[in-house]
C-alpha angles and dihedrals in degrees: 000000000000119000104218125157116228093237091053090048091050092059095049105041127100125199113207147144118278117253132202090254088063094068098103092044092050091049090052090049090050092051091051095042100041108018092170094058130076111248124237116291112235091245091052091052091048091049093048091053092044096048099044115359095167091060095059114080141161144188119230128200116190089347092305121116106239099167138018141181130199125192145156138196118251138181100242092205089072095061133074144194089275095051114124133204088263090056094048093048104037089247090309095307095093091217084146091064106138115198088194093051125117103225135062105218115204109216096186147329120209130189124186109249092238090057101046120124090036095103094251093132088050089055089053092050091046089052089051091051093050092045092050091051091047090052092043092238121168098225151349119235137187132175131032144259100046142146104245110252111188126208121184094226142004109277116202095200102054134058114188113203122182113200117156118188092237093050117073095186123064143181127218119207123184 
């Protein structure tokens, strides 16, 4: 594990949009962050960047991607309690991205294990909040299998999380 102070990290990080050349780095980050999951297929990554490039961002430290976030805009009226991640993301290709939608759906956020507890995921969520406000979206959502809870605007102070003991999947809206 690296021993990096937050103030040192702050001076050397760069927040930017993902690019096609980042594919291998993102796959490596996925394997480290979620070893039990299959990483993006190359064609999924290409499609994500083609469909909604401004929704795919990363954080670099010394020219190495240490965190990333992928998202798309959806029309929440088209999804239900039984909707799964695959439904929300067009099976990871985001071909269902709807620029006229009302909800920013967060597909994933990854942080390199050596850089956890440095508020990088928070930076990604803060970026999502600012982006949603800029695009005048009603909400931000992550997760799957949820009763749709609507809010009329993004609220920075409240995070509503529905997690019932009999439901293993959840959706967070804020």
